[in-house]
C-alpha positions in Angstrom: -13.0 18.4 48.5 -13.8 20.7 45.6 -10.2 20.4 44.3 -10.5 16.6 44.3 -13.7 16.7 42.3 -12.2 19.2 39.9 -9.1 17.0 39.5 -11.3 13.9 38.9 -13.3 15.7 36.2 -10.1 16.9 34.6 -8.7 13.3 34.5 -12.0 12.0 33.0 -11.9 14.7 30.4 -8.4 13.9 29.4 -9.1 10.2 29.2 -12.1 10.8 26.9 -10.0 13.0 24.7 -7.2 10.5 24.4 -9.5 7.6 23.6 -11.6 9.3 20.9 -11.7 8.4 17.2 -10.3 4.9 17.4 -12.9 3.7 14.9 -12.1 6.5 12.4 -8.4 5.8 12.7 -9.0 2.1 12.1 -11.1 2.8 9.0 -8.4 5.2 7.7 -5.7 2.6 8.3 -7.7 -0.1 6.5 -8.3 2.3 3.5 -4.6 3.2 3.4 -3.5 -0.5 3.4 -5.9 -1.3 0.6 -4.7 1.6 -1.4 -1.0 0.6 -0.9 -1.8 -3.0 -1.8 -3.5 -1.9 -5.0 -0.5 0.3 -5.8 1.9 -2.6 -5.2 -0.2 -4.9 -7.4 -0.2 -2.4 -10.2 3.5 -2.0 -10.1 4.1 -5.8 -10.1 1.7 -6.1 -13.0 3.6 -3.5 -15.0 6.9 -5.1 -14.2 5.5 -8.5 -15.3 4.3 -6.9 -18.6 7.6 -5.3 -19.1 9.4 -8.6 -18.5 7.1 -10.3 -21.0 7.8 -7.6 -23.6 11.5 -7.9 -23.1 11.3 -11.7 -23.4 9.2 -11.4 -26.6 11.7 -8.9 -28.0 14.6 -11.2 -27.1 12.8 -14.2 -28.7 12.4 -12.3 -32.0 16.0 -11.3 -32.1 17.1 -14.9 -31.6 14.7 -16.1 -34.3 15.8 -13.4 -36.7 19.5 -14.1 -36.2 18.9 -17.8 -36.6 17.1 -17.2 -39.8 20.0 -15.0 -41.1 22.5 -17.7 -40.1 20.5 -20.4 -41.8 20.4 -18.6 -45.1 
C-alpha cells in the first residue's frame, strides 16, 4: 500500500511540474508576436519609403531628360 501512495504522489508531482508556467509562457508568446509584428511593420515602412524615393528619383530623371529634349 505504501508503494501505491508513493507512486500516486510521484504522479501528482510530475503532473504539477508539467503544467506549470502556462501563464508566463502565454505572456512571453504575446510579447514575442508583438515584437515581431513591430519589426515587420518597420521593414515594410522602410521598403515603402525606399520605393517612394526611387519613384521620385525616376520622375526627376524623366522630367530632366524631357527638358533637355525640348530645348
